Structure formats: structure tokens, C-alpha cells
N, C-alpha and C positions, 0 to 999 in steps of 0.2 A: 908487482904483476908477474905471474908465472910465465915461463918461456913456452913457446908453442910446443916444444918437445914434452915438457912436463904436463902441459894441458892434455896432450894426446894420451900419455901414459895414465894420467889421473882418470881420464874418461874410461879407459879400458879397465882399470882396476875397479872403479865404481860400478861399471856395467856388470862385472863378474859377481857383485854382491846381490843376494836375493833382494827383491823389492822391499820386503819387511825390514831387512837390515839397513837398507839405504834410508828408509823412513825413520828408523830409530836413531841412526847416526845423525841425520839432519836435525832431528829434534834435539838431540844432545848438543850438537854444535850451537844451536840457537838458544837453548834454555838451560843447558847443563852448568853445574857448578864445578869449581876446580877439583873437588873431592871425587867427582864422577870420572875424572880423567886420570886418576891415580894408576890405573892399570894400562894406560896407553903409553907405550914406550916413546920416549922423546918429548912428551908433552908435560912439561913442568909448569911452575907458576908463571915464568916469563912468556912461554909460548901460549899458555892459556890466556894471559892478559892480552896478547896480540889477537888471539881468536875472538875474545870478547869484544874487542874494539871493532872487529869486522862484521859483527852481527847487524842485521839479520842476513842469513844466507838463503839463497834461492835453491841451491843445489849443493851436494857434497863436494862436487868438483871446485866450488868456490874456495874451498879450504886451501887450494894450491896458490891462491893469491895473497895469503896471509904471510907476513914477515916471519921468517924462521921455519916455515913449512915447506921444505924442499922435498926432493924425491924420497929420501929415506924416511922422513917423518910422515909424509903423506901415506906412503906404502905401509908403514907400521900402524898408522891409525886405521886404515882399511883392513889390514890383517886382524887387528884387535876387534874391529866391528864384526868380523865373521864369527867371533866367539861370543858376541852379545846374546843374551837370552831375550 
């Protein structure tokens, strides 16, 4: 479970994403395959396995509750999501 501090930061980072990027990231979190995360810094096979176990997610912020997804990884995922087409 994420700390209250991480939850607050995660909410702010996600809020800064355009709605379309939030939707795409949430869909990727819920349905994506490990190959689709290859460009996400810090998300290798082990973290992806933890992400997959946490499915389904109701919001992007739920990613903060996944084992191994601390502040650095969460921020890196959100930053990469900004680059998604």
C-alpha cells in the first residue's frame, strides 16, 4: 500500500496528464503486455508481473499500490505516458 505522501504526489502527477493520456495509460495498465512496457523506465518483467497481479485498476493512481512501484518508478511511468501517441 502506498504511503499518503506517495498517493498525494501520484495524484498530482496523474492530474497533470491530459485526459486522453490518462485513459491510454489506464488501458495499458489493465490490458497491456510486457512488450508494451519496454519503453517505460524501471518497468521490467518483475515489476510488470506485479502490475499484472494488481489488475484491474480503477485509476492510474492505483499503480502506486503495486509492489515495486515507488516514487521514482511511478514518476517515470507518468513521464513516459506523456510521450504516448
